C-alpha positions as CSV (number, residue, x, y, z in Angstrom):
1,M,0.0,0.0,0.0
2,K,1.4,3.4,-1.0
3,K,1.0,6.2,1.4
4,V,-0.8,9.2,0.1
5,V,1.0,12.4,1.4
6,S,-1.0,15.1,-0.4
7,D,-4.1,15.5,-2.5
8,E,-2.2,18.1,-4.5
9,G,0.2,16.6,-7.0
10,A,3.5,18.0,-8.2
11,R,3.9,18.1,-12.0
12,R,4.9,14.8,-13.5
13,E,8.3,14.6,-15.2
14,L,7.3,12.4,-18.1
15,K,9.8,10.5,-20.2
16,G,9.7,8.0,-23.1
17,K,6.9,7.9,-25.6
18,V,4.3,9.4,-23.3
19,G,6.7,12.3,-22.5
20,F,7.2,12.8,-26.2
21,I,3.5,12.9,-27.0
22,V,2.7,15.3,-24.2
23,G,5.6,17.5,-25.3
24,V,4.3,17.6,-28.8
25,I,0.9,18.7,-27.5
26,A,2.5,21.4,-25.5
27,V,4.5,22.7,-28.5
28,I,1.4,22.7,-30.7
29,W,-0.4,24.7,-28.0
30,S,2.4,27.3,-28.0
31,L,2.5,27.5,-31.8
32,F,-1.3,27.9,-31.9
33,Q,-1.1,30.8,-29.5
34,L,1.5,32.5,-31.7
35,V,-0.5,32.0,-34.8
36,V,-3.8,33.4,-33.4
37,A,-2.0,36.4,-32.2
38,V,-1.6,37.6,-35.8
39,Y,-4.5,35.7,-37.4
40,P,-7.2,36.2,-34.7
41,I,-10.2,33.9,-34.5
42,S,-13.5,34.5,-32.7
43,T,-13.4,35.2,-29.0
44,N,-15.5,32.2,-28.0
45,T,-13.5,29.8,-30.2
46,L,-10.2,31.1,-28.8
47,R,-11.2,30.8,-25.2
48,A,-12.7,27.3,-25.7
49,I,-9.6,26.0,-27.5
50,H,-7.3,27.6,-25.0
51,L,-9.1,26.1,-22.0
52,S,-9.3,22.7,-23.8
53,F,-5.6,22.6,-24.3
54,G,-4.8,23.6,-20.7
55,L,-7.4,21.3,-19.1
56,A,-6.4,18.2,-21.1
57,L,-2.7,18.9,-20.7
58,G,-3.1,19.5,-16.9
59,L,-5.0,16.3,-16.3
60,I,-2.1,14.4,-17.8
61,I,0.9,16.2,-16.3
62,F,-0.6,16.7,-12.8
63,P,-1.4,13.3,-11.1
64,L,-4.7,12.3,-9.5
65,K,-2.9,12.0,-6.2
66,R,0.6,12.3,-4.9
67,V,2.4,9.3,-3.5
68,Q,5.9,8.8,-2.0
69,D,7.1,6.5,-4.7
70,K,8.5,8.9,-7.4
71,S,8.6,6.2,-10.1
72,D,4.8,5.6,-9.6
73,Q,4.3,9.4,-9.6
74,R,5.7,9.5,-13.2
75,K,3.2,7.0,-14.5
76,V,0.2,8.3,-16.4
77,L,-2.9,6.4,-15.3
78,F,-5.5,5.2,-17.8
79,V,-8.1,7.3,-16.0
80,D,-6.0,10.4,-16.6
81,V,-5.9,9.8,-20.3
82,I,-9.7,9.2,-20.4
83,L,-10.4,12.3,-18.5
84,A,-8.1,14.4,-20.7
85,L,-9.9,13.1,-23.8
86,I,-13.3,13.8,-22.3
87,S,-12.2,17.3,-21.2
88,I,-11.9,18.5,-24.8
89,L,-15.5,17.7,-25.7
90,P,-17.1,20.8,-24.0
91,G,-14.7,23.0,-25.9
92,I,-15.3,21.4,-29.2
93,Y,-19.1,21.8,-28.7
94,I,-18.7,25.5,-28.1
95,C,-16.5,25.9,-31.2
96,L,-19.0,24.1,-33.4
97,F,-22.3,25.3,-32.0
98,Q,-21.7,28.7,-30.5
99,Q,-24.2,30.4,-32.8
100,D,-27.0,27.9,-31.9
101,V,-26.2,28.4,-28.2
102,M,-26.5,32.2,-28.6
103,M,-29.8,32.0,-30.5
104,R,-31.4,29.8,-27.8
105,M,-30.9,32.6,-25.1
106,G,-30.0,30.3,-22.2
107,E,-32.1,27.3,-23.0
108,V,-30.1,24.1,-22.1
109,T,-30.3,21.0,-24.2
110,P,-29.7,17.5,-22.8
111,I,-26.2,17.3,-24.4
112,E,-25.3,20.7,-23.0
113,R,-26.4,19.6,-19.6
114,I,-24.1,16.6,-19.7
115,L,-21.2,18.7,-21.1
116,G,-21.7,21.4,-18.6
117,I,-21.6,18.9,-15.7
118,I,-18.4,17.4,-17.2
119,I,-16.5,20.6,-17.6
120,I,-17.5,21.9,-14.1
121,A,-16.5,18.7,-12.5
122,L,-13.2,18.3,-14.4
123,L,-12.3,22.0,-13.6
124,I,-12.8,21.3,-9.9
125,D,-10.6,18.2,-10.1
126,F,-8.1,20.1,-12.3
127,S,-7.7,22.9,-9.8
128,R,-7.3,20.5,-6.9
129,R,-4.5,18.8,-8.8
130,V,-2.7,22.0,-9.7
131,M,-3.4,24.4,-6.8
132,G,-4.6,22.1,-4.0
133,W,-7.8,22.2,-2.0
134,S,-7.9,25.9,-0.8
135,V,-9.3,27.6,-3.9
136,T,-11.1,24.4,-5.0
137,I,-13.2,24.4,-1.8
138,V,-14.1,28.0,-2.4
139,A,-15.5,27.1,-5.9
140,I,-17.4,24.1,-4.5
141,I,-19.0,26.3,-1.8
142,A,-19.9,28.9,-4.5
143,I,-21.7,26.2,-6.5
144,I,-23.6,24.9,-3.4
145,Y,-24.5,28.5,-2.6
146,A,-26.0,28.9,-6.1
147,F,-28.3,25.9,-5.5
148,F,-29.2,26.5,-1.9
149,G,-28.9,30.3,-1.3
150,F,-32.7,30.4,-0.6
151,L,-31.9,28.8,2.7
152,I,-29.7,31.7,3.8
153,P,-31.6,34.5,5.5
154,G,-30.7,38.2,5.1
155,P,-29.0,40.1,2.3
156,L,-26.7,37.1,1.4
157,G,-29.6,34.9,0.5
158,H,-31.2,34.6,-2.9
159,K,-34.0,32.7,-4.6
160,G,-31.9,29.7,-5.6
161,F,-31.1,28.5,-9.1
162,S,-31.8,25.3,-11.0
163,L,-29.1,23.0,-12.5
164,D,-29.9,24.2,-16.0
165,R,-29.7,27.9,-15.0
166,I,-26.3,27.3,-13.4
167,I,-24.9,25.3,-16.4
168,S,-26.2,28.0,-18.7
169,Q,-24.5,30.7,-16.7
170,L,-21.2,28.9,-16.2
171,Y,-20.8,27.0,-19.5
172,L,-22.9,28.6,-22.2
173,T,-22.3,32.3,-21.7
174,N,-19.3,34.6,-21.5
175,E,-20.1,35.4,-17.9
176,G,-18.8,32.1,-16.4
177,I,-16.0,29.8,-17.2
178,Y,-15.3,31.6,-20.5
179,T,-15.3,35.1,-19.0
180,I,-12.6,37.8,-18.5
181,P,-9.8,35.7,-16.8
182,I,-9.7,32.9,-19.3
183,G,-10.0,35.4,-22.1
184,V,-7.0,37.4,-20.8
185,S,-5.1,34.1,-20.4
186,A,-5.8,33.2,-24.0
187,A,-5.1,36.6,-25.5
188,F,-2.3,38.0,-23.5
189,V,-0.8,36.0,-20.7
190,Y,0.3,33.0,-22.8
191,L,2.3,35.1,-25.2
192,F,4.1,36.9,-22.4
193,M,4.9,33.6,-20.7
194,L,6.4,32.5,-24.1
195,F,8.4,35.8,-24.1
196,G,9.8,35.2,-20.6
197,T,10.6,31.5,-21.3
198,F,12.5,32.3,-24.5
199,L,14.5,34.9,-22.7
200,Q,15.3,32.4,-20.0
201,Y,16.4,29.6,-22.4
202,S,18.5,32.0,-24.4
203,G,20.4,33.1,-21.3
204,G,18.6,36.3,-20.4
205,G,18.5,35.4,-16.7
206,D,22.3,35.0,-16.6
207,F,22.7,38.4,-18.3
208,F,20.5,40.3,-15.8
209,L,22.3,38.5,-12.9
210,N,25.8,39.5,-14.3
211,I,24.7,43.1,-14.8
212,A,23.6,43.3,-11.2
213,S,26.8,41.6,-10.0
214,A,29.0,43.9,-11.9
215,G,27.2,47.0,-10.7
216,F,26.6,46.1,-7.0
217,G,28.8,43.2,-6.0
218,K,31.5,45.3,-4.4
219,L,29.2,47.1,-2.0
220,R,28.8,45.9,1.5
221,G,26.7,42.8,1.6
222,G,27.2,42.8,-2.2
223,P,25.6,39.4,-3.1
224,A,22.4,40.5,-1.3
225,K,22.2,43.6,-3.4
226,I,22.9,41.4,-6.5
227,A,19.9,39.3,-5.5
228,V,17.8,42.4,-5.1
229,I,18.7,44.0,-8.5
230,S,18.9,40.8,-10.5
231,S,15.6,39.6,-9.2
232,G,14.0,42.9,-10.1
233,L,15.4,42.9,-13.6
234,F,14.5,39.3,-14.3
235,G,11.1,39.8,-12.6
236,M,10.3,42.4,-15.2
237,I,10.1,39.6,-17.7
238,S,9.1,36.5,-15.7
239,G,6.2,37.7,-13.5
240,S,6.6,34.6,-11.2
241,A,8.1,34.7,-7.7
242,V,9.1,31.0,-7.5
243,S,10.6,31.2,-11.0
244,N,12.7,34.1,-10.0
245,V,14.0,32.2,-7.0
246,M,15.0,29.2,-9.1
247,V,16.7,31.4,-11.8
248,D,18.7,33.6,-9.4
249,G,18.8,31.8,-6.1
250,W,21.2,29.0,-7.1
251,L,24.0,31.6,-7.4
252,T,23.0,34.5,-5.1
253,I,22.2,32.4,-2.0
254,P,25.7,30.7,-1.9
255,L,27.3,34.0,-2.7
256,M,25.5,35.7,0.3
257,Q,26.7,32.8,2.5
258,K,30.2,33.3,1.3
259,V,30.4,36.9,2.6
260,G,28.9,36.0,5.9
261,F,25.1,35.9,5.6
262,R,23.5,33.0,7.4
263,A,21.8,30.4,5.1
264,Q,18.4,31.3,6.5
265,L,18.9,35.0,6.0
266,A,20.4,34.6,2.5
267,A,17.4,32.4,1.4
268,A,14.9,34.9,2.9
269,I,16.5,37.9,1.0
270,E,16.3,36.0,-2.3
271,A,12.7,35.1,-1.6
272,V,11.7,38.8,-0.9
273,A,13.6,40.0,-3.9
274,S,12.1,37.4,-6.2
275,T,8.6,38.1,-4.9
276,G,8.9,41.7,-5.9
277,G,9.5,40.7,-9.5
278,Q,5.7,40.4,-10.0
279,L,5.3,44.1,-9.1
280,M,7.8,45.3,-11.7
281,P,6.5,46.3,-15.2
282,P,6.3,45.5,-18.0
283,I,5.3,41.9,-17.2
284,M,3.7,41.5,-13.8
285,G,2.2,38.0,-13.9
286,A,-1.2,36.8,-15.2
287,A,-3.3,38.8,-12.7
288,A,-1.9,42.1,-14.0
289,F,-3.4,41.4,-17.5
290,I,-6.8,40.9,-15.9
291,I,-6.9,44.3,-14.1
292,P,-7.4,46.4,-17.3
293,D,-10.6,44.5,-18.2
294,M,-11.8,44.8,-14.6
295,I,-11.5,48.5,-14.4
296,G,-11.9,49.6,-18.0
297,K,-8.3,50.7,-18.5
298,T,-5.5,49.7,-20.8
299,Y,-2.6,47.5,-19.9
300,L,-0.3,50.5,-20.4
301,N,-2.3,52.3,-17.7
302,V,-1.7,49.5,-15.3
303,I,2.0,49.1,-15.8
304,L,2.6,52.8,-15.6
305,A,0.5,53.0,-12.4
306,A,2.4,50.0,-10.9
307,A,5.9,51.4,-11.7
308,I,6.5,53.7,-8.7
309,P,5.1,51.2,-6.1
310,G,7.4,48.6,-7.7
311,I,10.4,50.9,-7.4
312,L,9.5,51.7,-3.8
313,Y,9.4,48.0,-3.0
314,Y,12.9,47.4,-4.3
315,M,14.2,50.6,-2.7
316,A,12.9,49.4,0.7
317,L,14.5,46.0,0.2
318,F,17.8,47.5,-0.9
319,F,17.9,49.7,2.2
320,M,16.9,46.7,4.4
321,V,19.7,44.5,3.2
322,D,22.2,47.3,3.3
323,F,21.4,48.1,6.9
324,E,21.4,44.3,7.7
325,A,24.9,44.0,6.2
326,A,26.1,47.0,8.1
327,N,24.7,45.6,11.4
328,L,26.5,42.3,10.6
329,G,29.7,44.0,9.6
330,L,29.7,42.4,6.1
331,K,31.7,43.5,3.1
332,G,31.2,42.9,-0.6
333,L,33.0,40.7,-3.1
334,S,36.4,41.4,-4.6
335,Q,36.7,42.7,-8.1
336,E,38.3,39.3,-9.2
337,E,35.1,37.5,-8.1
338,L,32.8,39.7,-10.2
339,P,32.0,39.7,-13.9
340,S,33.2,42.6,-16.0
341,F,30.4,45.1,-16.8
342,K,31.9,45.9,-20.2
343,K,32.2,42.2,-21.1
344,T,28.7,41.4,-19.9
345,M,27.2,44.1,-22.0
346,K,29.3,43.1,-25.0
347,E,28.2,39.5,-24.8
348,G,24.6,40.1,-23.6
349,Y,23.5,43.3,-25.3
350,P,21.0,41.3,-27.6
351,F,18.8,40.7,-24.5
352,I,18.2,44.5,-24.3
353,I,16.5,44.4,-27.8
354,P,13.4,42.3,-26.8
355,I,12.8,44.5,-23.8
356,A,13.1,47.6,-26.0
357,V,10.7,46.1,-28.5
358,L,8.1,45.4,-25.8
359,I,8.4,48.8,-24.3
360,Y,8.3,50.5,-27.7
361,S,5.2,48.4,-28.8
362,I,3.1,49.0,-25.7
363,G,4.4,52.4,-24.5
364,I,5.2,54.4,-27.6
365,I,3.2,53.1,-30.6
366,G,0.4,51.7,-28.4
367,T,-0.1,48.3,-29.9
368,S,-2.3,45.8,-28.1
369,P,-0.6,43.5,-25.6
370,T,-1.3,40.6,-27.9
371,I,0.7,42.0,-30.8
372,A,3.4,43.4,-28.5
373,G,3.8,40.0,-26.9
374,F,4.1,38.3,-30.3
375,W,6.7,40.6,-31.7
376,A,8.7,40.7,-28.4
377,T,8.8,36.9,-28.4
378,L,10.0,36.8,-32.1
379,S,12.5,39.5,-31.3
380,V,14.2,37.3,-28.7
381,L,14.9,34.8,-31.5
382,G,16.1,37.5,-33.8
383,A,18.2,39.3,-31.2
384,T,20.0,36.1,-30.0
385,L,21.2,35.4,-33.5
386,L,23.5,38.4,-33.2
387,R,26.0,36.4,-31.1
388,K,26.9,32.8,-31.2
389,S,26.9,32.5,-27.4
390,T,23.2,33.6,-27.2
391,R,21.9,31.7,-30.2
392,M,19.1,29.3,-29.7
393,D,19.2,26.0,-31.6
394,L,16.0,24.1,-32.5
395,K,16.2,22.0,-29.4
396,K,16.2,25.0,-27.1
397,I,13.3,26.6,-29.1
398,I,11.2,23.5,-28.8
399,K,12.0,23.2,-25.1
400,A,11.0,26.8,-24.6
401,L,7.7,26.3,-26.4
402,E,7.1,23.2,-24.3
403,T,8.0,24.8,-20.9
404,A,5.7,27.8,-21.6
405,A,2.8,25.5,-22.1
406,Y,3.4,23.7,-18.8
407,G,3.6,27.0,-17.0
408,A,0.4,28.2,-18.7
409,V,-1.5,25.2,-17.3
410,V,-1.3,26.7,-13.8
411,V,-2.6,30.0,-15.0
412,V,-5.5,28.3,-16.9
413,S,-6.6,26.4,-13.8
414,A,-6.7,29.6,-11.8
415,C,-8.5,31.6,-14.5
416,A,-11.1,28.9,-15.3
417,L,-12.0,28.4,-11.7
418,G,-12.1,32.2,-11.3
419,G,-14.6,32.2,-14.1
420,I,-16.8,29.9,-12.0
421,L,-16.7,32.3,-9.1
422,I,-17.4,35.3,-11.3
423,G,-20.4,33.5,-12.8
424,I,-21.9,32.6,-9.5
425,V,-21.3,36.1,-8.0
426,M,-22.9,37.8,-11.0
427,M,-25.9,35.3,-11.1
428,T,-26.7,35.5,-7.4
429,G,-25.9,39.2,-6.9
430,L,-23.5,38.3,-4.1
431,G,-20.9,40.8,-5.2
432,M,-23.0,43.9,-4.5
433,N,-24.6,42.5,-1.4
434,L,-21.3,41.5,0.1
435,S,-19.8,44.8,-0.8
436,T,-22.5,46.6,1.1
437,I,-22.0,44.4,4.1
438,I,-18.3,44.9,4.1
439,V,-18.7,48.7,4.0
440,D,-21.2,48.5,6.8
441,L,-18.8,46.4,8.9
442,S,-16.0,48.9,8.4
443,G,-18.3,51.6,9.8
444,G,-17.3,53.9,7.0
445,N,-13.6,53.7,8.1
446,T,-11.4,53.4,5.1
447,V,-8.3,52.3,7.1
448,F,-10.2,49.5,8.8
449,L,-11.5,48.4,5.4
450,L,-8.0,48.4,3.9
451,L,-6.7,46.4,6.8
452,L,-9.5,43.9,6.4
453,T,-8.7,43.6,2.7
454,M,-5.0,43.2,3.4
455,I,-5.5,40.4,5.9
456,T,-8.0,38.6,3.6
457,S,-5.7,38.9,0.7
458,L,-2.7,37.6,2.6
459,I,-4.7,34.6,3.9
460,L,-6.1,33.7,0.5
461,G,-2.7,34.3,-1.1
462,M,-1.1,31.7,1.2
463,G,-3.0,28.9,-0.5
464,M,-3.7,30.3,-3.9
465,T,-1.9,31.6,-6.9
466,T,-1.8,35.4,-7.2
467,T,-4.3,35.2,-10.1
468,A,-6.9,33.2,-8.2
469,C,-6.4,35.4,-5.1
470,Y,-6.8,38.6,-7.1
471,I,-9.9,37.4,-9.0
472,I,-11.8,36.5,-5.8
473,L,-11.0,39.7,-4.0
474,A,-11.5,41.9,-7.1
475,I,-15.0,40.5,-7.3
476,L,-15.9,40.5,-3.6
477,V,-13.9,43.4,-2.0
478,G,-13.0,45.6,-5.0
479,P,-16.4,47.2,-5.2
480,A,-16.4,47.9,-1.5
481,L,-13.1,49.8,-1.7
482,I,-14.3,51.8,-4.6
483,K,-17.6,52.6,-2.8
484,M,-15.5,54.0,0.1
485,G,-13.8,56.4,-2.3
486,V,-10.7,54.5,-3.3
487,S,-10.0,54.9,-7.0
488,P,-10.6,51.8,-9.2
489,M,-6.9,51.6,-10.1
490,G,-5.8,52.0,-6.5
491,A,-8.3,49.4,-5.2
492,H,-7.3,46.7,-7.7
493,L,-3.5,47.4,-7.3
494,F,-3.9,47.2,-3.5
495,I,-5.5,43.7,-3.8
496,F,-3.0,42.6,-6.5
497,Y,-0.1,43.8,-4.3
498,F,-1.0,41.9,-1.2
499,G,-1.9,38.7,-3.2
500,I,1.7,38.8,-4.4
501,I,3.5,39.4,-1.1
502,S,1.6,36.6,0.5
503,C,4.5,34.6,-1.1
504,I,6.6,35.7,1.8
505,T,3.9,35.6,4.5
506,P,4.0,32.6,6.8
507,P,2.8,30.0,7.4
508,V,2.6,29.3,3.7
509,A,5.3,31.4,2.0
510,L,5.9,29.7,-1.3
511,A,8.8,31.9,-2.5
512,A,10.6,31.5,0.9
513,Y,10.1,27.7,0.7
514,A,11.6,27.5,-2.7
515,A,14.6,29.6,-1.5
516,A,15.0,27.5,1.6
517,G,15.4,24.4,-0.6
518,L,18.3,26.1,-2.5
519,G,19.8,27.3,0.8
520,N,19.4,24.0,2.5
521,T,17.7,25.7,5.5
522,D,14.5,25.4,7.5
523,P,11.5,26.5,5.3
524,M,9.4,27.9,8.1
525,K,12.2,29.9,9.7
526,T,13.1,31.2,6.3
527,G,9.5,32.3,5.9
528,Y,9.5,34.3,9.1
529,T,12.9,35.8,8.3
530,A,11.6,36.8,4.8
531,F,8.6,38.4,6.5
532,R,10.9,40.5,8.7
533,I,13.1,41.6,5.8
534,G,10.1,42.4,3.6
535,V,8.0,44.1,6.3
536,T,8.5,47.6,5.0
537,G,6.9,46.5,1.7
538,F,3.6,45.9,3.5
539,I,3.3,49.7,4.0
540,I,3.7,50.6,0.4
541,P,0.1,49.8,-0.7
542,F,-1.2,52.1,2.0
543,M,1.1,54.8,0.6
544,F,-0.4,54.8,-2.9
545,I,-4.0,54.7,-1.5
546,Y,-3.4,57.8,0.6
547,R,-1.1,59.4,-2.0
548,P,-2.8,58.5,-5.4
549,A,-0.1,60.5,-7.2
550,L,2.2,57.4,-6.6
551,I,0.0,55.6,-9.1
552,L,0.0,58.6,-11.4
553,E,-3.3,60.0,-10.4
554,G,-2.4,63.7,-10.0
555,S,-0.3,66.5,-11.5
556,F,3.3,66.0,-12.5
557,L,4.4,68.1,-9.5
558,M,2.3,66.0,-7.1
559,I,3.8,62.8,-8.6
560,I,7.4,64.0,-8.1
561,T,6.8,65.4,-4.6
562,S,4.9,62.3,-3.5
563,F,7.7,60.0,-4.8
564,L,10.4,62.0,-3.0
565,A,8.5,62.1,0.2
566,T,7.6,58.4,0.3
567,S,11.1,57.5,-0.8
568,L,12.4,59.3,2.3
569,G,9.7,57.7,4.3
570,V,10.7,54.2,3.1
571,Y,14.4,55.0,4.0
572,A,13.4,56.2,7.5
573,L,11.1,53.2,8.1
574,C,13.9,50.7,7.0
575,A,16.4,52.5,9.3
576,A,13.9,52.4,12.2
577,T,13.2,48.7,11.6
578,Q,16.9,47.7,11.3
579,G,18.2,50.0,14.0
580,Y,20.8,51.4,11.7
581,L,21.2,54.6,9.6
582,L,24.8,55.7,9.1
583,G,25.6,54.0,12.4
584,K,23.7,52.0,15.0
585,L,20.6,53.7,16.5
586,I,19.4,53.8,20.0
587,L,15.7,53.1,20.8
588,I,14.6,56.8,20.9
589,K,16.2,57.5,17.5
590,R,14.4,54.5,16.0
591,V,11.1,55.8,17.4
592,I,11.7,59.2,16.0
593,L,12.5,57.8,12.5
594,F,9.4,55.6,12.7
595,I,7.2,58.6,13.4
596,A,9.0,60.5,10.6
597,A,8.2,57.6,8.2
598,L,4.5,57.7,9.1
599,L,4.3,61.4,8.6
600,L,5.9,61.1,5.2
601,I,3.4,58.5,4.2
602,V,0.5,60.9,4.9
603,P,0.0,63.5,2.2
604,G,0.4,67.2,3.0
605,F,3.1,69.9,3.0
606,I,3.1,70.2,6.8
607,T,3.4,66.4,7.5
608,D,6.1,66.1,4.9
609,A,8.0,69.1,6.3
610,I,7.9,67.7,9.9
611,G,8.8,64.2,8.7
612,L,11.9,65.7,6.8
613,F,12.9,67.6,9.9
614,L,12.8,64.5,12.1
615,V,14.9,62.5,9.6
616,L,17.5,65.3,9.4
617,I,17.9,65.6,13.2
618,I,18.9,62.0,13.2
619,F,20.8,61.9,9.9
620,L,23.0,65.0,10.1
621,P,24.6,64.2,13.5
622,Q,25.4,60.7,12.3
623,M,26.8,62.0,9.0
624,Y,29.1,64.4,11.0
625,Q,30.3,61.5,13.3
626,R,30.9,59.3,10.3
627,S,32.9,61.9,8.5
628,K,35.3,61.8,11.4
629,R,35.9,58.1,11.0
630,K,38.1,56.6,8.4
631,N,37.9,53.3,6.5
632,Q,34.2,52.9,7.1
633,P,33.0,50.1,4.7
634,Y,30.1,50.8,2.5
């Protein structure tokens, strides 16, 4: 008897004929997404095919249950194959009969009833395999609520809906499974995952790592700063915290240990740095592509609004690791241990071209994210031909196409299940009712509502992907924040932000766990250390709620002054947290800096002036004392 250790399976590593067949399917999916980017098909057809690929592939590569015997884990069961074949039938039906479905205006035929039950059941099993029980239970509860809501008294109750009505809503309309999230996954997200994967396989991750090493490796605690900068740079194209850890951590964690960081601390710093990659434009993970459709803005609006908060996050982390290194008395790496900046640029300059193409396409000529993602992906292949060392052969190209598909399976599971939740919420009116209840519970206090949203987002984010967490809270809490006077962009970025940094929030801190594996240290302790190192980042969302200029809602002068004030506030908060500025700080000075930081967060000339004054009365004496000392390491 094999012992079952988890209901959630890790992805199978398939080999032999089965691995080849699955790999071919994955490559075909990637090629399909590239083709429809320039030769578009109808929205319903695209979403149906996209979901069918993801669902069928996911049921094969993620096992029904996880067992200790790894050889058994790699075996594809007959039931998995049957379920995968059955899973494509609902999508085929939508492709062939979508006009008939639209003409019948919600009437459900017997075949549609069967197909609807099939796709809902398989999506629930699919999400359990990929993401575990947390988000799956939420979807199951939502479906039960749709049936039996008439038993619930008060504003959360409803009249109850029949099986046919639920199937019609979830399967036959664009307001259920095939709604915004899966549409965004099909149109935008997949292409940007291809872009990031091609850059990774061509050596783009190493290029960004070497650039950071050459520029910051000599500073005190240099490897920690390398981790911060390289993770930010690579995060701009990957949009995945765990992927960032795996790309950078294998080098940065041992380097940090080499100069004196404990393994636990080194892993925690890499985890926090990698988590922030999802906050950095131009690619911020799947959820960021859903935000524009939720609030009626363009993707360019979203990435521009997210730029300053992303920069502030990395500024905070940079200051934290700098003060940490100072407290520990750590130095940087020697010049001999670092790559040459000139040589790195000479050998890796082709990797700048795809980033430039992406920024030019979206930011300057204003093409759609679909077209921008297509040309950016092709530009990786073109740019890497410029040097032999970066050139991708056919084997690497096929591997990149295959890997992108496997990564997209996780996104599809979150988006499809999110569609179920959206469909139920829209059908039952739960969103508006719950929004009203939340506003009433907050007593009209915006701070309390924001704290409640933060806590909920962190809790959900511990067991869900960022995409799933964002979708749920955008539906349930987003309207309440907007009703309280928060701008739509601010409300949705607030939810998005905390869904991301749940990756470093114990007890389930996925980025910290991945880094702990590379650092060979305790995952739970690494998670708590990551939370301590990244704690300043938890304040940043409140900054852009109370200073909307930080998300570009205000005049140019307001944007500049808000950025300068909050940057100083972040600096003061990090110093207060770490007990170090230009030298060690006694308790009273840390308290003064903490008060200064809070004042600089609150908008207003008077609060900014007082906050600046408080920082200066601590900073200037320390600067004078430091000028009298020699050979102070930096």
